[in-house]
N, C-alpha and C positions, 0 to 999 in steps of 0.2 A: 299947775299943769305940768305934765311930763313932756319935756322938750326933746328928749333923746329916745331913740328906739333901742330896745335891749339887744345885746349881742346875740342872743339866741335866735332872734328873728331876722338878723341880717345875713346876707350871703358872704361867704369868704372865698377868696381866690384859691386858697389851698384846697378847700373841699371841691371846688370846680375842677381843678386839675386832677384830683383823685378820681372824680367821676369820669373825666375824659380818658385817663389811662387805664382804669380798672374795668369799667363796664361800658365805656364809650357812650356815655349819656350826658354830654355837656349841655344840650338844650333841655333835657329833662330836669336838670338841676335848677334852671331858671324858669321852669314851668312853661316852656314852649314845646308842647308835645307834638304838634303837627310837624315842625322841623325835625324833632327827634325821630319820629317814625320814618320820615324821608331819609334821614341820616343812616338809620339802621338798614333800610333797603339798599342804600348805596354801599354800605359795608358788606352786606350779604352778597351783592353782585361782585364786589371786589374779591372776596374769598372764593366765590364761584369761578371767576376767571382764573385765579391762581390755581385752583384745583383742576380746571380744564387744561391749563397750559402745562403744569408740572405733574399731573396725575397720570395714571396708567389707563388711558382711554383707547380702546381698540378702534372705535369708529368715530374719529374726530371730524370726519368730512360731512357727516349727516346734518349737523346743526350749525352751519356757518352763519346764517343770519342771526340766530340767537346769540352766538359768540360775539359777533360784531356789536350788537346792541349791548350785551353785558360788558364788553370791553370799553365802550363809550361811557357807560354808567360808572364803571370801575375807575376810569381815569378822572372823570368829574368828581368822584368821591375822594380820590387822592388830593386833588386841588382843594376841595371843600374841607377835608380834614386838616390840611396845613393852614387854611384860612381860619378855621375855628380855633386851632391851637394858638394862633397869633392874636385872634380877636377876643379870646376868652376874658382877658382883663376888662375890656370894654363892655362885654355882656354883663359881667358881674356889677360893674360900676353903674350901668344903666338901670339894672334892677334895684340897686340901692337907692338911686335917685328917685325912682318911682315910689319906693317905700317912704322916702322923706317927703315927697310931694303929697302923698296920701295923708301922712301924719300932719303936715302943715295945713292941709285943707280941712282936716277934722278939727284942728285947733282953732281955725278961723270960724268954723261953724258954731263952736261952743262959746265963742265970745259974744 
């Protein structure tokens, strides 16, 4: 019986950080797509707020409630992004442990 999981099937921390910095998909890398979609919505609102603050908007006074909501979402995204960056090693480690648990349970069933 094969006790080890091949390296092609395991998650690597290097790939997780590449996904984080290049396409902002840290949750997509570990197959948590619900969190990933919420993460992208937060990133969109962050860039929307930056565009509203620093862009050339003639009528900024018209959408104050929308700006307040987008600013709250954008600030929560900043905190979330820092948290994900620091927690990424644990996310990868948890996914590896899930794979080993599945492999061990399959080995126990075949005995």
